[in-house]
N, C-alpha and C positions, 0 to 999 in steps of 0.2 A: 715774589721771591723772598721778601723779608718775612712774610707770613709762614712760608715753608720752613725757614730757618728757626723761627720762634717756636713753631709746633714741634720740630725735631728736638730743640733744646728742652722744651717742657716734658716731652716724653722721656728723654734720657734722664732728666732730673727726677721725675717720678719713679722711674725704674731703679735708680741708685738709692733713693729714699726707701723704697720697698725692700730692696736687698738688705739695707742696713737695719730696718725695722724687723724683718723676719729673722735676721741673724741674732738680734738682741732677744727676741721673745721665744726663739726656738728652744726646745728641750735639750739641755746639755746631757750628753751621755759620755760616760767614761769609756775609753778604748779598752775593750776586753779581747783577750786572745781568741776566745771561741766565737765572739760576734764578728770579728774582723776576718776570720778564716772562712773559706767557702765550705758549704755543706754538700757532700757528694753521696747521697743515697746510703748512708750507713757506714761509709768508709771513713776512717780517721785521716783527715787531711794533713795532720802533723807528721805522721809516720811516712814510711816509704810508699810511693805510689805504685810500686811494682809488686805489691802483695797479690797473689792469685786469688781470684774470686771463684765462687762456686759455678762450675759449668752447668750444673743441674738448674740453678737459678736462671742462667742465661737461656737454656732450652725452654724452661717454663715461660719465660717472657716471650720468646719467639712463638711458642704455641698459642699464647694469649693473643698476640698480634694477628696470627693467621685466622683464628676464630673471630676476632674483632672485624677483620676485613670481610670475612664470610658473611657476617650480619649485614654489612653494607651492600654486599652483592645480592643477598637473598631478598632484601626488602623491595627492590624494584621489580621483582618477579611478579608480584601481585598487580602492579600497574601494567606490565607487559601482557598479562593474561587478558586484559580487555581488548587489546589490539592485535592479537595473533590467533592462529588456529590452535584449538585446544590440544591436539596431539603434539604439535611442535613445542608448546609450552610445557606439557607434561614430560616430554622426552628431555628437554634441556634441564628442567628442574630435577628430574630423577638422576641424570648424569652428574649434575653439580653436587647433589647430596650424596651420591655414591662415592664420588672422589673424596669428599670430606669424611665419610664414614671409613673408607679404606685408609685414609691418612691417620684418623683417630685410632683405628685398629693397629696400624703399624707402630704408632707411638706407644700404645698400651702394651703391645707384644715385646717391645724392646725396653720396657720399664721406664720410659721417660716421664710418665705421669705420676708415678709413685715418688713421693718426696723423700722418704727415709729408705736408704739402701743398706 
């Protein structure tokens, strides 16, 4: 029991010494208004947070996410090809790619892909 108490005391002592040592040798930095404020993707955190952002930028981000998920779904198709009948694989692949092409055409037709309006 005494050995456990001595070990605990030594560990606490070493931790306190390390905290003091690291506090003394750490790089001191002056508190800066820009460094202490959060950075939010180009928005100025000092001004009002209710400033409207570009809806076009939001739609472009959603389109990017859709096509990013599409890559994750297309990659396993090559692995499935080994274990399935070829006409099932071709049919599912063509259906999936046609849905993506129709979605891309819809976005293009409505001008969502063009950045400058």
